[in-house]
N, C-alpha and C positions, 0 to 999 in steps of 0.2 A: 718597807718603810712604818716608822712607827707610825701607830693610832694619831689620826686627824687630832683629836682633841691634846694629847703629846705636842705634836706640834705646836699647836695655837697658843697651850699654854708657856712653852719656851720663845716663841712670839714673842707675847705677850708680856712677858720678862724681859726681853729686849726693846720692845717699844717705851717700855717705862725708866729703862735705863738710859736711851735714846733721849728723849723728854725732860728727867732730872736734869742728863749731861749739861745738855743746851742750857736749862734755864741756872744750873750754877756756872757755867762758861759766860753766860750773860751776863749775871751781875760780876763775877769776878773780873772781867774785861772794863763794866762801868766803875767798878771801885778802881783797877789799877790806873782807871785816866783821873778819874777825881783823885786819886793818891800826887799823881804826876803835874797835875793843875796847882794843887794845891802846894806840892814844891815848890811852882816855880809862882807861886802870889798871886795865880787866878782862880781862885777860888778856895771854899772849906776844906778841910780835910775830910774822907768820910766817917762819919759815925760808927760808931760802936755799935749799934746795933744793926750796921748794916752792913759790917766784916763778921759779927756773929751772925746774921745772917746766911752771909756768903758762906763759910766754914759749915754751917747744917746742910747747907742746900748740897753742898759737896761732899759732905761726908754720906749724904744718902743715896747720892749719884754712886760714888763706891762704892755703899752697900748694896745695890744693886744691882751692880755688875760683878760684884762677888758673888753673887746669886742665880745671874744668869750664867757665869763659869762654871759656877758648882751643875746645874740644869743640865750645859753642854756636856760635860765630864759624864752626870750620872746616867745619859740618856747615850754615851758615845760606851761608857761601859756595858751597857744591856744590849745594846748591839755583837758588841763581841761576843758575849753568850752564845 
C-alpha cells in the first residue's frame, strides 16, 4: 500500500478534476440550451465571453485529467518495481 500522503495526493488531483469537469459540463449544458433557444428565436445566442469561459473551463478540466492519469501511471509504475 502506498504511503498515505501519496494516496491523498492522488485523491486530491481526482477531486480537483471532478470539480472542474462538473463546472465545465454545467456551463457547456447551459450554452447548448441557450444556443438551441436562440436558433428557435427564444432568446439571445450565448455571448462570446461565455463560450470562451466554457472553453477555458473544459481545457482546465482536461489538463487536470491528464495530470491525474499521469499520477496513476507513476503510482502503477512504482508499484511494479
